[in-house]
N, C-alpha and C positions, 0 to 999 in steps of 0.2 A: 780681340779686334785690333786692327792696325791703328796706331796713333802717330801723329806728327806733332811734335812739341814746338811751339812758336818761340820759346826762349830757354836757352841753356848756356851757362857761362863756361862751357867746356874748353874753349881755346884759352881763356884766362887761366883755368885750372892747370892745363897742360904747361903753359908758359911758366906759371909759378913753381910747379914741381921741378921743371927742368932748370930754371934759374937757381933754385935753392939746392939743387943736386939731391933732391929727396927720392925721386922715383923715375925710372925710365919706363917706356912703354905704358904710360899712364892710361891711355884710352883702352888698350887691350886688357890690361890687368884690372881695371876698375870700372870704367864706364860701360864697356861693351856688354858685359854680362847683365848689368842692371837694365840697360836699354832692351836687350833681348827678352829678359824675363818679363818686362812690362809691355812687350810687343810694340815698343817705340821704334819705328823703322826709319826715323829721321827727325830733323828739326832745324831750327835756326840756331846755329852755334855762333856765339858772339865773342869778339875780342873786346874786353872791357878794361879800362884803365882806372885803377883805384884813385880816388881824389887826393890821396896822401902825396902824390908826386907833384913836386914844384914845377913851375912853368918850364924851366930849363931842362928838366928831366923827361918831359912828356914825349918828345920826338924819339929819344933814345929808347925809352921803355916800349913805345908802340912798335918800333922796328924790331926790338927783341921779341915781342909777342908775335909779330908777323913771321919772323924767322922760325920760331918754334912751331907755329901753325903750319907753315909750308913744309917744314921737315916732317911733321906728324902725318900730313896728307901724303907726301911722297913716299914715306916709309910704310904706308898702309893702303896702297892702291887696291889691295884685295878687299878692303873693308869699306872705304868711302866712295860714294858716288856724289860728286859735287854738282849741285843744281845751279845752272847759269842761264838757261834759256827756256823758251816755251817747249822746245823739243825734249829737254830733260824731264819736264813734267808730263809730257805726253808719253814718254818712254821711261818710267821709273824702273830702277833695279831693286826689286824687293829682296834680293839676296845680299844687298849691301845696306849701309847706313846712308840715307839720302840727306845731304847737308846743304842748306842754304847758308852762305857765309854772311855774317853780320858784324856790324860795329856798334857797340853800345857807348854812345857819346863821342862826338867829333871834336873834342877839345884840342886834339893834335893839329887840326886844320889851322888854327890861329887866323892869319890873313892870307893863307895860301890854299886856294880852292883846287890847286893841282893835285892835292892829296886825294880828292875824289876820283880823279883819273887813275891814280895809282891803285886805290882800293878796287875800282871797277876792273882794271886789267888783271889784278890778282884773283879775281873771281868773286869779290864781295858784291852782293846785290841788295843789301839792306843796311839801314843805319838809323839810330836815333841821333838827333842833333846834339842833345845833352844827355848827361846822366842827371844827377840831382843838382849839379852846380850851375852857375852862370859861366858862359864862355863867349867867344867872339861871335857865335852864331845865334845863340838864344839863351833861354833861361829855364833851368830845371826847377823842381818843386821846392828846393831849399833857397832859391834865389828871390830877388825882389819881386813882389807880386805885381808891381806896376811895370816891370821890364819884360818885354816879350822877345819876338824875333827881331834881330838887328837887320840893317840893310844888307850886310854881308850874308846873313842867314837867309834872306830872301833870294839872293843870288845862288846860294847853295841849293835851296829848294828847286829853283829853276834848272840848275845843272843836274841835280839828281833826277828830275823829271825827264830831261833830255837823254841822259845816260841810260835810264831804266833801272833806277835803284828804288826799292820800296822805302818809303818814309814811315817811320814808326814814332808815334806820339807818346808812348809810355815814357815817363819821367819828365815830360815837359810840364811847366806850370800852365795855369789856365790861359793866361794871355798869350803865351807862346803857342799853345794848342790852337787857339782861334786864329792867330796870325798865320800858322801853317795851313790851317783849313782854308783860309781866304786867299792864300798864295798858290798852293799846289793845284795843278791841273789833273793830277792822277789820284787814284784811290789811296787811302792811308790805312794803317793798322795801329792798334794799341796791342802790342804783342803779349804784354803781361801786366794787365791792370784789371781791377775789379770794380764793383759798383759802390759809389760813395753813399748811396741811399741805405746800403746795408752795413757799411763800415766807413765812417766819415774820417778818412785820413787823406792827406794831399795827393798820395800816389794813385788814388782811385778816381773814377770818372763820374761826373754828374750825369743825370738823365739827358741833359741837353747835349753833352759831349758824345754820349753813346748814340743818340739819334743822329748826330752830325756825321759820325763815322759810318753809320749805316747808309745815310744819304749819299755818301761818297763811294758806296759799294765796297766798304771796308769791313774789317773784322776786329773783334775784341777777343783776346786770349785770356781766359781766367787764370789767375795767379795763385799758386799754392803756398805762398809765404804767409805765415800765421798772422802777421800784423796787418794784413790787408783783407782778412776774411770776415771777421766778426766784429760787431759793434763793441767798442772797447773804450777804456779810460786811459789809454797809453798817452805818452807824450806826443806832441804834434810838431814834426813828423815822428812816427813811431820809431823807437830804438829797440834793438834786440834785447838789451839789458833790462828793459821795462816790461817785457812780456812775461806773464805768469804761465810757465809751461805746464804747471799742474792743472791749469784750466784752459789749455790751448784748444783752438778750434778743431773740429773733426772734419772728416771728408764730407759729411752731410752738410755742414755749414758752408763748405765751398760750393757744393752743388746748388745751394740756395741762390748763389750768384748766377749760376747758369739758368735756373728757373726765371730769375728776375730779368735777365737779358733776353731770354726767349719771349717772355711776355711783353717786353718793351719794344723790341725791334725785329723779332722773328728768328727762327732757327738758323737761317742762312748767314747770320753775321756773328756767330759764336764759334769759338775754337778753344783749344787748350794752349796755354803759355805758362807751364808749370813753375818755371824759375826755381827748380830744386836747388837748395843752398847747403844741404847737409854736408857736402864734401868741401865746403869753403871754411877757412879758419874762422872760428868763433860762431859758426852757424850750425852746430851739430843737431839741434832740435827745432829748427825753424819751419818745419813742414807739419801739416795737420795730422791728427791721429787717423790711422788707416791709409794715409798717403805719405808715408815717411820718406820715401825716395822713389826713384824711377821704376824700381822693380815692382812696386805696388800699384802701378798705373791702371791695371785692369780693374782694380777696386772701384774706380770712378765709373767705368763702363757698367759694372754690376749695379751701382747705385742709380744710374740713369735708367736702367732696365726696371729696377724696383719702383721707380717713380712713374713708370708707364710710357717712357719714351720708346718709340719704335726703333728697330735695328737700323732702318734707313736714316732716321733723324740722328741717331747716335753716331753713325758713320760720317754724317755731315760735320758734326762737332769734332769728331776724332781726327779727321784728316781731309775729307772731301771738300769742305768749305775753303780751306786754304789752297787745296789743289786747284779748284776752280778759279779762285782769286788769282793765283799765279799764272794759270794758262791765259787768262784774260789780260793780266798785267803785262806779261812779257810778249813782245811782238816780234 
């Protein structure tokens, strides 16, 4: 069954490999085969800046990542179909990888919202305001709990609404989440977040947040990162080095989050946002048993069938919910 993955760090991975001179043709040689085997026909591919970069390095690093991304797209026009408009969703090309361009964390903006025009004109149609950090726009889950969206962040939301960029609340702390919810006039998504009721870590969503996203006609993409799946005694927030991978969650534990979401807000607000990390440095075993990488993605389809979900409902979760969201979002 076809799958659209709401979160993949592929542009970051390509940028890192090119910058370090490790590998050319990274997408063709590594990602493409795994995606095809898992029947993932597309996704939100994000450019993400590691928080290790100091303020003065951020603009340069973002430009280098954009350069690598644009080169990858231009060098593989036979592979990529970039999704920019309603027409692109009405006319998908299932012979190619259908990509919605995303930014994970708008730290680069600082005080210059013109960056949003640049991103939009380059084809980006999605962004989270923060990663885990505090920045000039808002506050991520590692920031001050009392700090939310800034005044500039509110202007960024208004501009993203006007441009037609999807606002993603994954990584925002609770105050920023509610500030975004009360500021935006458009539907929102949490592209890669799970249920706090099943795994109480800051990156997951409370029942109230999940219901609010649904009320905004939005979506929640379930996340396959082990630290966000199962009730745990890990540090707060969870750190990779604290995870006992001999007891790591299974695919069935992840599908428990789907069951929970469906029971709470209905099938139409659930999607996949796998956030596969096994190809990133230091993250070789951070996915659940039986869903170790993108090539295993059909296993989750089978588990949903095993639990009695109909083919029609599974198709909604797998890609149709996001497809319908995008057709309605882009005018």
